[in-house]
Steps between C-alpha positions, in 0.01 A plus 500: 500500500492685837276230646745234385795686659308538827416127507864413426620725784252342743622152394864593562429632849285193568793277394727699734292387802574125432131400496571124513649561849226720645222286353609213725549724802149651456367145474654408839335807654171398344546148625576609855199730509259237367639239736450729799152585377406134473641404836330777698191550285584866448367658183747723321358823368573576132675821607730302730577251217586788268719685752687185601560358154598831341728598790690167467510536120631858517748419779641197320517691169677788681761270649567334163521837324742650755722191501503516120610861527783406739614204291488672161882494472534121543178432310662663192778237514309182579357313202176416685423859592657732243169527313315645800357855469781681673811339350339503157419873549132449422458706817746795496626670700502239776377753755155458344493142626615605846225761528243249373614251763482758780148597389392137507650459849308803625174373348546158659545655846193720458287208385620280786409772752164534330415153641457690831179650363346169390606291799670639813784745557713222646465288188577792277809590696631145488433477126696825452783371715522173298507695171775729635700206629477322165616805312791574732613135515491447125649831391745597772591166663506267197570723198722770649666333800527126433459403132848603390676423826377170652449153360212451745334825381167340413441361854477825690402681183205266450314589815296748296335206324299430818339845501214437248346205691521696824326793337235269360440340839495826702255657256249241624587442868763541768412154642783250468706746297817377665423130453315420177568838344867471575503141375362607162760778485764237584394289206602783269816596688634143510406444135706798376855362542427181306324697229781753458785256541358274228485805271854617579645157451349502150641845427821476709728635226288817483533566872875424503545742209374787716651380833165448672572224760177303485570180692439260212706716264817517710494150647581182309209334325511212746482730802235711333286192426523391867394851614202491267398152612544589869289815468236300311476237776471775761225666293306177458520416871386849594206477257348239731490746795156659421341157554600505867383855575172543683283801577498654846198281579693186399332438164704383199558767237567263211477127457581205279449679163779742576722240667495253214536780242808626684644145522439414135621828356790502744605152387520625145719794602733275700527266200591791275762625747651150513522521122701819540743316734537203264536721193579859618456642155301780339202286395444354847525830687283677243232232527501537881471877464209472256310263738565713809246778437211257417595307817453804720174586329373143556572527873294817530219358289491197731480727806210692346313186400558311828402793716174531305401133561 
């Protein structure tokens, strides 16, 4: 009986961290690290892999936990979220969730700095800085400052999404961090608005109920659909950028495999966004939302595969 209660408690705290979100973010860090390793022929030590992946996982889980703590009042009202651990009181009092989130944040920073001992001090410091930036941007800028006050909240509040690829890249090398590393971070950052706006258009009544001014919840469906389509086109165009980036010695980083994967998958996303414009209804926006995460994963898979060829 005690074992069952312990397992149940672990499952509830695990749910609190929104694992579906941090799985994808950890995957982008993994993708960036492997891509950098392939391009420069740098072997990644198992200890570096562990420190990098677990720091990103802990940091992402910490951000999700602390934003859940802050949003527990509106989560209790929204149909989509009222079953979460805090509003359902499966974790009570709520301060337990806050303390858990703070502990995860501390662990993520320690693990990121630990990269200093498996690579160089500079790499470890940059990894720590990227984790810290991601935490501050997600928790303070997005959740506390912008989410309930600005319809463009997810744009500045989504900068944190670029942190995992930057951490993955810097755990391998400092070379071309601000070109290819930044481009991979940009893929995530530019993907976020389309992903979130498609979700909020589907659940717009929920957001209006709690006065959270997500752009696609407060604008007309027609305007919202255009915003989603516009952000999708920008995302797809930007996805081509890595093909044109070269190393400092002038060698291509990725080639045709990535380019044609980006074009083909991007064409699908544009087609789905056009569907949202033609029929700005729940089914269309939900379909776009459901395809958006696999789309981002496919881009990173293509980068890993192409860089290995």
